[in-house]
TORROLO-420758 format. One record per residue (C-alpha): x, y, z; residue number from 1. Coordinates in Angstrom, 2 decimals. Layout:
<recs>
<rec><c1>X</c1><c2>Y</c2><c3>Z</c3><pos>NUM</pos></rec>
...
</recs>
This chain:
<recs>
<rec><c1>0.14</c1><c2>0.34</c2><c3>0.25</c3><pos>1</pos></rec>
<rec><c1>1.60</c1><c2>3.16</c2><c3>-1.28</c3><pos>2</pos></rec>
<rec><c1>0.75</c1><c2>5.74</c2><c3>1.91</c3><pos>3</pos></rec>
<rec><c1>0.31</c1><c2>9.10</c2><c3>2.16</c3><pos>4</pos></rec>
<rec><c1>-0.65</c1><c2>10.63</c2><c3>5.21</c3><pos>5</pos></rec>
<rec><c1>-2.86</c1><c2>13.87</c2><c3>5.97</c3><pos>6</pos></rec>
<rec><c1>-3.65</c1><c2>15.56</c2><c3>8.80</c3><pos>7</pos></rec>
<rec><c1>-7.89</c1><c2>16.48</c2><c3>8.11</c3><pos>8</pos></rec>
<rec><c1>-9.40</c1><c2>19.34</c2><c3>9.97</c3><pos>9</pos></rec>
<rec><c1>-12.78</c1><c2>18.81</c2><c3>11.32</c3><pos>10</pos></rec>
<rec><c1>-14.20</c1><c2>21.77</c2><c3>14.05</c3><pos>11</pos></rec>
<rec><c1>-10.75</c1><c2>22.42</c2><c3>14.94</c3><pos>12</pos></rec>
<rec><c1>-10.10</c1><c2>19.42</c2><c3>16.25</c3><pos>13</pos></rec>
<rec><c1>-7.60</c1><c2>16.70</c2><c3>14.20</c3><pos>14</pos></rec>
<rec><c1>-8.21</c1><c2>14.22</c2><c3>12.52</c3><pos>15</pos></rec>
<rec><c1>-5.23</c1><c2>11.65</c2><c3>11.55</c3><pos>16</pos></rec>
<rec><c1>-5.20</c1><c2>10.19</c2><c3>7.50</c3><pos>17</pos></rec>
<rec><c1>-3.94</c1><c2>7.73</c2><c3>5.20</c3><pos>18</pos></rec>
<rec><c1>-4.08</c1><c2>7.87</c2><c3>1.45</c3><pos>19</pos></rec>
<rec><c1>-3.71</c1><c2>4.74</c2><c3>-0.42</c3><pos>20</pos></rec>
<rec><c1>-2.20</c1><c2>4.39</c2><c3>-3.81</c3><pos>21</pos></rec>
<rec><c1>-3.46</c1><c2>1.77</c2><c3>-4.23</c3><pos>22</pos></rec>
<rec><c1>-6.75</c1><c2>1.37</c2><c3>-3.23</c3><pos>23</pos></rec>
<rec><c1>-7.93</c1><c2>4.80</c2><c3>-4.26</c3><pos>24</pos></rec>
<rec><c1>-9.15</c1><c2>5.92</c2><c3>-1.11</c3><pos>25</pos></rec>
<rec><c1>-8.71</c1><c2>7.75</c2><c3>2.29</c3><pos>26</pos></rec>
<rec><c1>-8.38</c1><c2>5.45</c2><c3>5.54</c3><pos>27</pos></rec>
<rec><c1>-9.47</c1><c2>7.04</c2><c3>8.41</c3><pos>28</pos></rec>
<rec><c1>-8.10</c1><c2>7.48</c2><c3>12.68</c3><pos>29</pos></rec>
<rec><c1>-10.90</c1><c2>5.69</c2><c3>14.20</c3><pos>30</pos></rec>
<rec><c1>-9.84</c1><c2>6.83</c2><c3>17.65</c3><pos>31</pos></rec>
<rec><c1>-9.75</c1><c2>10.17</c2><c3>16.89</c3><pos>32</pos></rec>
<rec><c1>-13.88</c1><c2>10.68</c2><c3>15.05</c3><pos>33</pos></rec>
<rec><c1>-14.99</c1><c2>8.81</c2><c3>18.33</c3><pos>34</pos></rec>
<rec><c1>-13.45</c1><c2>11.05</c2><c3>19.64</c3><pos>35</pos></rec>
<rec><c1>-14.75</c1><c2>14.21</c2><c3>18.02</c3><pos>36</pos></rec>
<rec><c1>-17.95</c1><c2>12.25</c2><c3>17.95</c3><pos>37</pos></rec>
<rec><c1>-18.93</c1><c2>11.35</c2><c3>21.39</c3><pos>38</pos></rec>
<rec><c1>-17.39</c1><c2>14.17</c2><c3>22.88</c3><pos>39</pos></rec>
<rec><c1>-15.55</c1><c2>12.06</c2><c3>25.25</c3><pos>40</pos></rec>
<rec><c1>-11.86</c1><c2>12.73</c2><c3>26.92</c3><pos>41</pos></rec>
<rec><c1>-11.01</c1><c2>8.58</c2><c3>26.25</c3><pos>42</pos></rec>
<rec><c1>-11.54</c1><c2>7.85</c2><c3>22.92</c3><pos>43</pos></rec>
<rec><c1>-9.42</c1><c2>4.74</c2><c3>23.01</c3><pos>44</pos></rec>
<rec><c1>-12.50</c1><c2>4.05</c2><c3>25.88</c3><pos>45</pos></rec>
<rec><c1>-15.30</c1><c2>4.86</c2><c3>24.36</c3><pos>46</pos></rec>
<rec><c1>-14.10</c1><c2>2.48</c2><c3>21.15</c3><pos>47</pos></rec>
<rec><c1>-13.39</c1><c2>-0.31</c2><c3>23.31</c3><pos>48</pos></rec>
<rec><c1>-16.48</c1><c2>-0.55</c2><c3>24.52</c3><pos>49</pos></rec>
<rec><c1>-18.39</c1><c2>0.22</c2><c3>20.94</c3><pos>50</pos></rec>
<rec><c1>-16.30</c1><c2>-3.16</c2><c3>19.88</c3><pos>51</pos></rec>
<rec><c1>-17.68</c1><c2>-5.24</c2><c3>22.20</c3><pos>52</pos></rec>
<rec><c1>-21.31</c1><c2>-3.67</c2><c3>21.75</c3><pos>53</pos></rec>
<rec><c1>-20.99</c1><c2>-4.09</c2><c3>17.55</c3><pos>54</pos></rec>
<rec><c1>-20.08</c1><c2>-7.26</c2><c3>17.81</c3><pos>55</pos></rec>
<rec><c1>-22.58</c1><c2>-8.36</c2><c3>19.83</c3><pos>56</pos></rec>
<rec><c1>-25.16</c1><c2>-6.85</c2><c3>18.15</c3><pos>57</pos></rec>
<rec><c1>-24.01</c1><c2>-9.49</c2><c3>15.72</c3><pos>58</pos></rec>
<rec><c1>-21.54</c1><c2>-6.70</c2><c3>12.70</c3><pos>59</pos></rec>
<rec><c1>-19.90</c1><c2>-9.16</c2><c3>11.48</c3><pos>60</pos></rec>
<rec><c1>-17.86</c1><c2>-7.51</c2><c3>9.50</c3><pos>61</pos></rec>
<rec><c1>-16.59</c1><c2>-5.33</c2><c3>11.44</c3><pos>62</pos></rec>
<rec><c1>-13.22</c1><c2>-6.58</c2><c3>11.21</c3><pos>63</pos></rec>
<rec><c1>-13.49</c1><c2>-6.52</c2><c3>7.50</c3><pos>64</pos></rec>
<rec><c1>-13.34</c1><c2>-3.17</c2><c3>7.71</c3><pos>65</pos></rec>
<rec><c1>-10.82</c1><c2>-2.34</c2><c3>10.22</c3><pos>66</pos></rec>
<rec><c1>-7.60</c1><c2>-2.04</c2><c3>9.45</c3><pos>67</pos></rec>
<rec><c1>-4.22</c1><c2>-0.93</c2><c3>11.26</c3><pos>68</pos></rec>
<rec><c1>-1.97</c1><c2>1.18</c2><c3>10.06</c3><pos>69</pos></rec>
<rec><c1>0.36</c1><c2>3.63</c2><c3>11.27</c3><pos>70</pos></rec>
<rec><c1>-0.05</c1><c2>6.91</c2><c3>12.23</c3><pos>71</pos></rec>
<rec><c1>1.63</c1><c2>9.48</c2><c3>14.50</c3><pos>72</pos></rec>
<rec><c1>0.88</c1><c2>9.03</c2><c3>18.80</c3><pos>73</pos></rec>
<rec><c1>0.47</c1><c2>11.56</c2><c3>21.30</c3><pos>74</pos></rec>
<rec><c1>3.71</c1><c2>10.97</c2><c3>21.76</c3><pos>75</pos></rec>
<rec><c1>4.81</c1><c2>11.62</c2><c3>17.74</c3><pos>76</pos></rec>
<rec><c1>6.09</c1><c2>7.97</c2><c3>17.08</c3><pos>77</pos></rec>
<rec><c1>4.35</c1><c2>6.13</c2><c3>14.41</c3><pos>78</pos></rec>
<rec><c1>2.43</c1><c2>3.54</c2><c3>15.85</c3><pos>79</pos></rec>
<rec><c1>-0.35</c1><c2>0.62</c2><c3>15.03</c3><pos>80</pos></rec>
<rec><c1>-4.14</c1><c2>2.25</c2><c3>15.48</c3><pos>81</pos></rec>
<rec><c1>-7.65</c1><c2>1.13</c2><c3>14.43</c3><pos>82</pos></rec>
<rec><c1>-8.30</c1><c2>2.69</c2><c3>11.28</c3><pos>83</pos></rec>
<rec><c1>-11.41</c1><c2>2.64</c2><c3>8.47</c3><pos>84</pos></rec>
<rec><c1>-12.44</c1><c2>3.62</c2><c3>5.19</c3><pos>85</pos></rec>
<rec><c1>-14.74</c1><c2>6.04</c2><c3>4.45</c3><pos>86</pos></rec>
<rec><c1>-17.38</c1><c2>3.06</c2><c3>4.19</c3><pos>87</pos></rec>
<rec><c1>-16.39</c1><c2>1.64</c2><c3>7.18</c3><pos>88</pos></rec>
<rec><c1>-16.39</c1><c2>5.10</c2><c3>8.55</c3><pos>89</pos></rec>
<rec><c1>-20.15</c1><c2>5.50</c2><c3>7.85</c3><pos>90</pos></rec>
<rec><c1>-21.83</c1><c2>2.30</c2><c3>9.00</c3><pos>91</pos></rec>
<rec><c1>-19.36</c1><c2>3.25</c2><c3>13.02</c3><pos>92</pos></rec>
<rec><c1>-21.05</c1><c2>6.48</c2><c3>13.21</c3><pos>93</pos></rec>
<rec><c1>-23.91</c1><c2>4.89</c2><c3>12.63</c3><pos>94</pos></rec>
<rec><c1>-23.28</c1><c2>3.26</c2><c3>16.60</c3><pos>95</pos></rec>
<rec><c1>-22.67</c1><c2>6.19</c2><c3>17.71</c3><pos>96</pos></rec>
<rec><c1>-25.31</c1><c2>9.05</c2><c3>19.04</c3><pos>97</pos></rec>
<rec><c1>-24.10</c1><c2>12.93</c2><c3>18.48</c3><pos>98</pos></rec>
<rec><c1>-25.25</c1><c2>16.27</c2><c3>16.91</c3><pos>99</pos></rec>
<rec><c1>-22.21</c1><c2>15.33</c2><c3>14.92</c3><pos>100</pos></rec>
<rec><c1>-22.93</c1><c2>12.82</c2><c3>13.07</c3><pos>101</pos></rec>
<rec><c1>-24.63</c1><c2>14.30</c2><c3>10.10</c3><pos>102</pos></rec>
<rec><c1>-22.20</c1><c2>17.52</c2><c3>9.80</c3><pos>103</pos></rec>
<rec><c1>-19.31</c1><c2>14.66</c2><c3>9.63</c3><pos>104</pos></rec>
<rec><c1>-20.99</c1><c2>12.54</c2><c3>6.79</c3><pos>105</pos></rec>
<rec><c1>-20.89</c1><c2>15.88</c2><c3>5.21</c3><pos>106</pos></rec>
<rec><c1>-17.31</c1><c2>16.33</c2><c3>5.91</c3><pos>107</pos></rec>
<rec><c1>-15.98</c1><c2>12.49</c2><c3>4.92</c3><pos>108</pos></rec>
<rec><c1>-18.18</c1><c2>13.09</c2><c3>1.42</c3><pos>109</pos></rec>
<rec><c1>-15.89</c1><c2>16.11</c2><c3>0.82</c3><pos>110</pos></rec>
<rec><c1>-12.51</c1><c2>15.00</c2><c3>1.82</c3><pos>111</pos></rec>
<rec><c1>-13.15</c1><c2>12.36</c2><c3>-0.39</c3><pos>112</pos></rec>
<rec><c1>-14.26</c1><c2>14.71</c2><c3>-3.48</c3><pos>113</pos></rec>
<rec><c1>-11.57</c1><c2>16.96</c2><c3>-2.89</c3><pos>114</pos></rec>
<rec><c1>-8.63</c1><c2>13.80</c2><c3>-3.46</c3><pos>115</pos></rec>
<rec><c1>-10.63</c1><c2>12.58</c2><c3>-6.74</c3><pos>116</pos></rec>
<rec><c1>-9.53</c1><c2>16.35</c2><c3>-7.74</c3><pos>117</pos></rec>
<rec><c1>-6.49</c1><c2>16.79</c2><c3>-6.93</c3><pos>118</pos></rec>
<rec><c1>-5.56</c1><c2>13.24</c2><c3>-8.64</c3><pos>119</pos></rec>
<rec><c1>-7.40</c1><c2>14.67</c2><c3>-11.67</c3><pos>120</pos></rec>
<rec><c1>-5.53</c1><c2>18.04</c2><c3>-11.59</c3><pos>121</pos></rec>
<rec><c1>-2.49</c1><c2>18.11</c2><c3>-9.31</c3><pos>122</pos></rec>
<rec><c1>-2.28</c1><c2>22.08</c2><c3>-9.81</c3><pos>123</pos></rec>
<rec><c1>-5.12</c1><c2>21.94</c2><c3>-7.12</c3><pos>124</pos></rec>
<rec><c1>-3.71</c1><c2>20.63</c2><c3>-5.04</c3><pos>125</pos></rec>
<rec><c1>-0.72</c1><c2>22.78</c2><c3>-5.71</c3><pos>126</pos></rec>
<rec><c1>-2.97</c1><c2>25.24</c2><c3>-4.85</c3><pos>127</pos></rec>
<rec><c1>-3.71</c1><c2>23.84</c2><c3>-1.18</c3><pos>128</pos></rec>
<rec><c1>-0.02</c1><c2>23.12</c2><c3>0.00</c3><pos>129</pos></rec>
<rec><c1>0.37</c1><c2>27.02</c2><c3>-0.51</c3><pos>130</pos></rec>
<rec><c1>-2.62</c1><c2>27.61</c2><c3>1.66</c3><pos>131</pos></rec>
<rec><c1>-1.97</c1><c2>25.79</c2><c3>3.76</c3><pos>132</pos></rec>
<rec><c1>2.09</c1><c2>26.54</c2><c3>4.35</c3><pos>133</pos></rec>
<rec><c1>0.74</c1><c2>30.42</c2><c3>4.12</c3><pos>134</pos></rec>
<rec><c1>-1.96</c1><c2>29.19</c2><c3>7.28</c3><pos>135</pos></rec>
<rec><c1>1.69</c1><c2>28.55</c2><c3>8.86</c3><pos>136</pos></rec>
<rec><c1>2.74</c1><c2>31.29</c2><c3>8.50</c3><pos>137</pos></rec>
<rec><c1>5.86</c1><c2>31.62</c2><c3>5.83</c3><pos>138</pos></rec>
<rec><c1>6.21</c1><c2>34.18</c2><c3>3.06</c3><pos>139</pos></rec>
<rec><c1>5.28</c1><c2>34.35</c2><c3>0.03</c3><pos>140</pos></rec>
<rec><c1>9.01</c1><c2>33.76</c2><c3>-1.53</c3><pos>141</pos></rec>
<rec><c1>9.90</c1><c2>30.71</c2><c3>0.67</c3><pos>142</pos></rec>
<rec><c1>6.60</c1><c2>28.58</c2><c3>-0.22</c3><pos>143</pos></rec>
<rec><c1>7.22</c1><c2>29.93</c2><c3>-4.41</c3><pos>144</pos></rec>
<rec><c1>11.17</c1><c2>27.77</c2><c3>-3.25</c3><pos>145</pos></rec>
<rec><c1>9.56</c1><c2>24.73</c2><c3>-0.98</c3><pos>146</pos></rec>
<rec><c1>7.73</c1><c2>24.19</c2><c3>-3.86</c3><pos>147</pos></rec>
<rec><c1>9.64</c1><c2>24.67</c2><c3>-6.58</c3><pos>148</pos></rec>
<rec><c1>11.62</c1><c2>22.09</c2><c3>-4.40</c3><pos>149</pos></rec>
<rec><c1>8.64</c1><c2>19.99</c2><c3>-4.20</c3><pos>150</pos></rec>
<rec><c1>8.66</c1><c2>19.72</c2><c3>-8.19</c3><pos>151</pos></rec>
<rec><c1>12.09</c1><c2>19.10</c2><c3>-8.76</c3><pos>152</pos></rec>
<rec><c1>11.87</c1><c2>15.83</c2><c3>-6.06</c3><pos>153</pos></rec>
<rec><c1>9.70</c1><c2>14.74</c2><c3>-7.65</c3><pos>154</pos></rec>
<rec><c1>11.65</c1><c2>15.02</c2><c3>-11.16</c3><pos>155</pos></rec>
<rec><c1>14.37</c1><c2>12.83</c2><c3>-9.48</c3><pos>156</pos></rec>
<rec><c1>12.31</c1><c2>10.10</c2><c3>-8.28</c3><pos>157</pos></rec>
<rec><c1>10.27</c1><c2>9.56</c2><c3>-11.49</c3><pos>158</pos></rec>
<rec><c1>14.50</c1><c2>9.15</c2><c3>-13.33</c3><pos>159</pos></rec>
<rec><c1>15.25</c1><c2>6.97</c2><c3>-10.39</c3><pos>160</pos></rec>
<rec><c1>12.17</c1><c2>4.75</c2><c3>-11.11</c3><pos>161</pos></rec>
<rec><c1>12.85</c1><c2>4.36</c2><c3>-14.79</c3><pos>162</pos></rec>
<rec><c1>16.23</c1><c2>3.68</c2><c3>-13.75</c3><pos>163</pos></rec>
<rec><c1>15.55</c1><c2>0.92</c2><c3>-11.56</c3><pos>164</pos></rec>
<rec><c1>15.95</c1><c2>2.50</c2><c3>-8.91</c3><pos>165</pos></rec>
<rec><c1>13.89</c1><c2>0.59</c2><c3>-5.92</c3><pos>166</pos></rec>
<rec><c1>11.26</c1><c2>2.81</c2><c3>-4.46</c3><pos>167</pos></rec>
<rec><c1>11.84</c1><c2>3.61</c2><c3>-0.15</c3><pos>168</pos></rec>
<rec><c1>14.87</c1><c2>1.83</c2><c3>1.30</c3><pos>169</pos></rec>
<rec><c1>17.36</c1><c2>2.95</c2><c3>-2.61</c3><pos>170</pos></rec>
<rec><c1>15.30</c1><c2>6.30</c2><c3>-2.61</c3><pos>171</pos></rec>
<rec><c1>16.20</c1><c2>6.89</c2><c3>1.06</c3><pos>172</pos></rec>
<rec><c1>20.43</c1><c2>5.98</c2><c3>0.26</c3><pos>173</pos></rec>
<rec><c1>21.10</c1><c2>8.09</c2><c3>-2.38</c3><pos>174</pos></rec>
<rec><c1>18.65</c1><c2>11.36</c2><c3>-0.72</c3><pos>175</pos></rec>
<rec><c1>20.79</c1><c2>10.40</c2><c3>2.26</c3><pos>176</pos></rec>
<rec><c1>24.66</c1><c2>10.49</c2><c3>-0.82</c3><pos>177</pos></rec>
<rec><c1>22.75</c1><c2>13.87</c2><c3>-1.95</c3><pos>178</pos></rec>
<rec><c1>22.71</c1><c2>15.35</c2><c3>1.28</c3><pos>179</pos></rec>
<rec><c1>25.98</c1><c2>14.16</c2><c3>2.86</c3><pos>180</pos></rec>
<rec><c1>27.67</c1><c2>15.63</c2><c3>-0.81</c3><pos>181</pos></rec>
<rec><c1>25.38</c1><c2>19.48</c2><c3>-0.58</c3><pos>182</pos></rec>
<rec><c1>25.56</c1><c2>19.83</c2><c3>3.11</c3><pos>183</pos></rec>
<rec><c1>28.07</c1><c2>16.98</c2><c3>4.53</c3><pos>184</pos></rec>
<rec><c1>25.08</c1><c2>15.74</c2><c3>6.54</c3><pos>185</pos></rec>
<rec><c1>22.82</c1><c2>13.10</c2><c3>6.01</c3><pos>186</pos></rec>
<rec><c1>19.24</c1><c2>14.04</c2><c3>6.79</c3><pos>187</pos></rec>
<rec><c1>18.67</c1><c2>11.77</c2><c3>9.52</c3><pos>188</pos></rec>
<rec><c1>22.50</c1><c2>14.54</c2><c3>10.60</c3><pos>189</pos></rec>
<rec><c1>20.58</c1><c2>17.28</c2><c3>9.77</c3><pos>190</pos></rec>
<rec><c1>17.44</c1><c2>16.69</c2><c3>11.36</c3><pos>191</pos></rec>
<rec><c1>19.27</c1><c2>16.32</c2><c3>14.16</c3><pos>192</pos></rec>
<rec><c1>21.25</c1><c2>19.81</c2><c3>13.54</c3><pos>193</pos></rec>
<rec><c1>18.11</c1><c2>21.28</c2><c3>13.24</c3><pos>194</pos></rec>
<rec><c1>17.20</c1><c2>19.19</c2><c3>16.69</c3><pos>195</pos></rec>
<rec><c1>13.58</c1><c2>17.84</c2><c3>15.50</c3><pos>196</pos></rec>
<rec><c1>13.45</c1><c2>14.87</c2><c3>17.00</c3><pos>197</pos></rec>
<rec><c1>9.89</c1><c2>13.72</c2><c3>15.60</c3><pos>198</pos></rec>
<rec><c1>9.42</c1><c2>11.74</c2><c3>12.85</c3><pos>199</pos></rec>
<rec><c1>6.52</c1><c2>13.80</c2><c3>12.01</c3><pos>200</pos></rec>
<rec><c1>9.06</c1><c2>16.53</c2><c3>11.62</c3><pos>201</pos></rec>
<rec><c1>9.36</c1><c2>17.27</c2><c3>7.52</c3><pos>202</pos></rec>
<rec><c1>13.73</c1><c2>18.86</c2><c3>7.42</c3><pos>203</pos></rec>
<rec><c1>12.56</c1><c2>20.57</c2><c3>4.36</c3><pos>204</pos></rec>
<rec><c1>9.35</c1><c2>22.16</c2><c3>5.90</c3><pos>205</pos></rec>
<rec><c1>12.42</c1><c2>23.45</c2><c3>9.03</c3><pos>206</pos></rec>
<rec><c1>15.16</c1><c2>25.15</c2><c3>6.24</c3><pos>207</pos></rec>
<rec><c1>16.29</c1><c2>28.29</c2><c3>5.25</c3><pos>208</pos></rec>
<rec><c1>15.52</c1><c2>29.62</c2><c3>1.70</c3><pos>209</pos></rec>
<rec><c1>19.75</c1><c2>29.65</c2><c3>0.50</c3><pos>210</pos></rec>
<rec><c1>19.11</c1><c2>25.30</c2><c3>2.70</c3><pos>211</pos></rec>
<rec><c1>16.02</c1><c2>25.15</c2><c3>0.28</c3><pos>212</pos></rec>
<rec><c1>18.21</c1><c2>25.87</c2><c3>-2.89</c3><pos>213</pos></rec>
<rec><c1>21.06</c1><c2>24.06</c2><c3>-2.15</c3><pos>214</pos></rec>
<rec><c1>19.20</c1><c2>20.95</c2><c3>-1.62</c3><pos>215</pos></rec>
<rec><c1>17.47</c1><c2>21.77</c2><c3>-4.89</c3><pos>216</pos></rec>
<rec><c1>21.01</c1><c2>22.43</c2><c3>-7.13</c3><pos>217</pos></rec>
<rec><c1>22.07</c1><c2>19.01</c2><c3>-5.63</c3><pos>218</pos></rec>
<rec><c1>18.37</c1><c2>16.70</c2><c3>-6.38</c3><pos>219</pos></rec>
<rec><c1>18.64</c1><c2>18.76</c2><c3>-9.66</c3><pos>220</pos></rec>
<rec><c1>22.15</c1><c2>18.32</c2><c3>-11.19</c3><pos>221</pos></rec>
<rec><c1>21.73</c1><c2>14.71</c2><c3>-10.04</c3><pos>222</pos></rec>
<rec><c1>18.84</c1><c2>13.78</c2><c3>-12.16</c3><pos>223</pos></rec>
<rec><c1>20.12</c1><c2>15.90</c2><c3>-15.26</c3><pos>224</pos></rec>
<rec><c1>23.66</c1><c2>13.47</c2><c3>-14.82</c3><pos>225</pos></rec>
<rec><c1>21.74</c1><c2>10.68</c2><c3>-14.28</c3><pos>226</pos></rec>
<rec><c1>20.21</c1><c2>11.17</c2><c3>-17.66</c3><pos>227</pos></rec>
<rec><c1>23.66</c1><c2>12.42</c2><c3>-19.75</c3><pos>228</pos></rec>
<rec><c1>25.30</c1><c2>9.31</c2><c3>-18.09</c3><pos>229</pos></rec>
<rec><c1>21.96</c1><c2>7.04</c2><c3>-18.63</c3><pos>230</pos></rec>
<rec><c1>22.88</c1><c2>5.27</c2><c3>-15.09</c3><pos>231</pos></rec>
<rec><c1>20.84</c1><c2>2.29</c2><c3>-14.70</c3><pos>232</pos></rec>
<rec><c1>20.25</c1><c2>0.21</c2><c3>-11.07</c3><pos>233</pos></rec>
<rec><c1>21.14</c1><c2>1.42</c2><c3>-7.87</c3><pos>234</pos></rec>
<rec><c1>24.61</c1><c2>1.25</c2><c3>-8.18</c3><pos>235</pos></rec>
<rec><c1>25.36</c1><c2>3.67</c2><c3>-10.53</c3><pos>236</pos></rec>
<rec><c1>23.02</c1><c2>6.13</c2><c3>-9.62</c3><pos>237</pos></rec>
<rec><c1>24.70</c1><c2>5.86</c2><c3>-6.53</c3><pos>238</pos></rec>
<rec><c1>27.65</c1><c2>7.64</c2><c3>-8.13</c3><pos>239</pos></rec>
<rec><c1>25.29</c1><c2>10.24</c2><c3>-9.70</c3><pos>240</pos></rec>
<rec><c1>24.10</c1><c2>10.83</c2><c3>-6.87</c3><pos>241</pos></rec>
<rec><c1>27.74</c1><c2>11.93</c2><c3>-5.46</c3><pos>242</pos></rec>
<rec><c1>27.91</c1><c2>13.48</c2><c3>-8.29</c3><pos>243</pos></rec>
<rec><c1>25.14</c1><c2>15.98</c2><c3>-8.42</c3><pos>244</pos></rec>
<rec><c1>25.44</c1><c2>16.94</c2><c3>-4.73</c3><pos>245</pos></rec>
<rec><c1>28.87</c1><c2>17.55</c2><c3>-5.54</c3><pos>246</pos></rec>
<rec><c1>27.98</c1><c2>19.91</c2><c3>-7.60</c3><pos>247</pos></rec>
<rec><c1>26.03</c1><c2>21.81</c2><c3>-4.37</c3><pos>248</pos></rec>
<rec><c1>28.54</c1><c2>20.79</c2><c3>-1.95</c3><pos>249</pos></rec>
<rec><c1>31.23</c1><c2>22.59</c2><c3>-3.81</c3><pos>250</pos></rec>
<rec><c1>29.06</c1><c2>26.04</c2><c3>-5.12</c3><pos>251</pos></rec>
<rec><c1>27.72</c1><c2>25.45</c2><c3>-1.30</c3><pos>252</pos></rec>
<rec><c1>31.52</c1><c2>26.33</c2><c3>0.25</c3><pos>253</pos></rec>
<rec><c1>32.02</c1><c2>28.99</c2><c3>-2.78</c3><pos>254</pos></rec>
<rec><c1>29.40</c1><c2>30.59</c2><c3>-1.26</c3><pos>255</pos></rec>
<rec><c1>31.20</c1><c2>30.48</c2><c3>2.16</c3><pos>256</pos></rec>
<rec><c1>34.28</c1><c2>31.66</c2><c3>1.81</c3><pos>257</pos></rec>
<rec><c1>32.62</c1><c2>34.61</c2><c3>-0.30</c3><pos>258</pos></rec>
<rec><c1>29.89</c1><c2>35.51</c2><c3>2.21</c3><pos>259</pos></rec>
<rec><c1>32.11</c1><c2>33.88</c2><c3>5.61</c3><pos>260</pos></rec>
<rec><c1>28.80</c1><c2>32.57</c2><c3>6.60</c3><pos>261</pos></rec>
<rec><c1>27.26</c1><c2>28.66</c2><c3>6.56</c3><pos>262</pos></rec>
<rec><c1>25.09</c1><c2>27.73</c2><c3>5.00</c3><pos>263</pos></rec>
<rec><c1>23.25</c1><c2>25.30</c2><c3>7.12</c3><pos>264</pos></rec>
<rec><c1>21.91</c1><c2>26.93</c2><c3>10.00</c3><pos>265</pos></rec>
<rec><c1>20.51</c1><c2>25.06</c2><c3>13.42</c3><pos>266</pos></rec>
<rec><c1>16.95</c1><c2>27.58</c2><c3>12.90</c3><pos>267</pos></rec>
<rec><c1>14.24</c1><c2>25.65</c2><c3>12.04</c3><pos>268</pos></rec>
<rec><c1>10.22</c1><c2>26.24</c2><c3>12.24</c3><pos>269</pos></rec>
<rec><c1>9.51</c1><c2>24.34</c2><c3>14.95</c3><pos>270</pos></rec>
<rec><c1>9.51</c1><c2>26.62</c2><c3>17.78</c3><pos>271</pos></rec>
<rec><c1>9.02</c1><c2>30.03</c2><c3>16.76</c3><pos>272</pos></rec>
<rec><c1>5.61</c1><c2>31.98</c2><c3>16.83</c3><pos>273</pos></rec>
<rec><c1>3.91</c1><c2>32.51</c2><c3>13.34</c3><pos>274</pos></rec>
<rec><c1>5.54</c1><c2>36.95</c2><c3>13.46</c3><pos>275</pos></rec>
<rec><c1>8.74</c1><c2>35.04</c2><c3>14.41</c3><pos>276</pos></rec>
<rec><c1>7.88</c1><c2>32.80</c2><c3>11.12</c3><pos>277</pos></rec>
<rec><c1>7.08</c1><c2>36.00</c2><c3>9.13</c3><pos>278</pos></rec>
<rec><c1>10.28</c1><c2>37.69</c2><c3>10.16</c3><pos>279</pos></rec>
<rec><c1>12.10</c1><c2>35.17</c2><c3>10.22</c3><pos>280</pos></rec>
<rec><c1>11.76</c1><c2>34.09</c2><c3>6.07</c3><pos>281</pos></rec>
<rec><c1>11.99</c1><c2>37.59</c2><c3>5.43</c3><pos>282</pos></rec>
<rec><c1>15.31</c1><c2>37.98</c2><c3>6.42</c3><pos>283</pos></rec>
<rec><c1>15.68</c1><c2>34.81</c2><c3>4.42</c3><pos>284</pos></rec>
<rec><c1>14.36</c1><c2>36.43</c2><c3>1.08</c3><pos>285</pos></rec>
<rec><c1>16.85</c1><c2>39.19</c2><c3>1.63</c3><pos>286</pos></rec>
<rec><c1>19.80</c1><c2>36.90</c2><c3>1.40</c3><pos>287</pos></rec>
<rec><c1>18.69</c1><c2>35.80</c2><c3>-1.34</c3><pos>288</pos></rec>
</recs>
């Protein structure tokens, strides 16, 4: 199952979600849904009691409805939790007496429709992502670089896919090679450098404008080298990744010598108030 994780918001409360490309549907955290509809402070207990009730009432398809998927828990670690697709959630809602049931059903339909829109027209997904970053307080200049970086990354992974690189583990290794050659740090080391301790923290969402630019340069260079050398398989693409990252790394070092300022910074957007986020982005704008 190829998955894209997301946090959806219903009436200011979060609903953890996972999109399955294979099934072409969303899966939602049942605990989150129970917590919202029942207003309970202990959704885990509520769901446990409800499962027993449903089983007692003869809902035989219950365990066909439920799947266990990894989602970010309250301790910020990825843990398996009960999930269900839209149809399964609707079946569960029938057993929860709540005035929010109907609004929640409409919300589910809207979430599903929006995802289908995004599949048909990726530009819509891009627009929504921009809105999310604006809401978080990032500057327009930073957002443009972040969005461009996503496009560059997508082009690189498509190239790897065509050249026989296996997804996930090998992508991760090649990405680490580019990052090491560009910044002298792998992504995991970079996250430690920036004090990003939670699995859900996306390193690139905490990069300054210059860090994003050099990340793009390393990945775009790797793509061009792989194309021109016709790199095939993991080993050849690993060499291309090192070469592409070195181009960005050499450019970074040259800039640092000229400015006497390090490109890599411990600054992050994790715990900075909104006004400070904008101030930091404006500061980055002046440096680019």
